C-alpha positions in Angstrom: 132.7 48.0 108.7 129.1 50.3 107.8 129.2 53.4 107.4 126.6 55.5 108.9 125.7 58.8 106.7 124.1 61.3 109.1 122.7 63.1 104.9 118.8 61.1 104.3 119.2 62.1 101.3 122.2 59.4 100.9 120.5 56.5 102.2 116.9 57.3 100.5 115.3 59.4 104.1 112.7 62.0 103.4 115.9 64.0 101.7 115.4 61.3 99.3 112.7 62.1 97.7 113.4 66.2 97.1 116.2 64.4 95.4 114.5 62.6 92.9 112.6 65.9 91.9 116.1 67.5 91.8 117.0 64.7 89.1 113.9 64.7 87.3 114.2 68.3 86.9 117.1 67.8 85.5 116.1 64.7 83.0 112.9 67.3 81.8 115.1 70.1 81.3 118.1 68.1 79.4 114.7 66.7 77.5 113.4 69.8 76.5 117.4 71.2 75.9 117.8 68.2 73.4 114.3 68.3 71.4 114.7 72.5 71.1 118.0 71.4 69.5 116.6 69.2 67.1 113.7 71.2 65.8 116.5 73.2 65.6 119.1 71.0 63.1 115.2 69.7 61.2 114.8 73.6 60.0 118.2 74.4 59.2 117.8 71.0 57.1 114.4 72.0 55.6 115.9 75.6 54.8 118.3 73.7 52.1 115.8 71.3 50.5 115.4 72.8 46.8 111.7 72.6 45.2 112.6 69.0 43.7 113.8 67.1 46.9 110.5 69.6 48.8 108.0 67.5 46.3 109.7 64.6 47.1 108.9 64.7 50.0 105.5 66.6 49.9 105.6 69.4 50.9 105.6 73.2 49.2 108.1 75.5 49.6 105.6 77.7 51.7 104.8 75.0 53.6 109.0 75.4 54.1 109.2 79.0 54.9 105.9 78.4 58.1 108.1 75.9 59.9 111.3 77.5 59.2 110.0 80.7 60.1 108.9 79.1 63.6 110.7 79.7 66.9 113.2 76.3 68.2 110.6 76.0 71.0 107.9 75.3 68.9 106.3 72.5 67.7 
């Protein structure tokens, strides 16, 4: 038995491109949110480093202060 769909988005018609665009938009938003969360987590971790650990990874206290002062949306 074959079923017919009246919604073009379900069969890849004209609405399919709109569905693809919405999916791409949502995927982009999710990726952006993940990036922002990753930056916030990384900066929180940086804020816990002592001077010895900063020296081990080759950064100065000023570099860490500058990095953790950035808002999560700024690279």
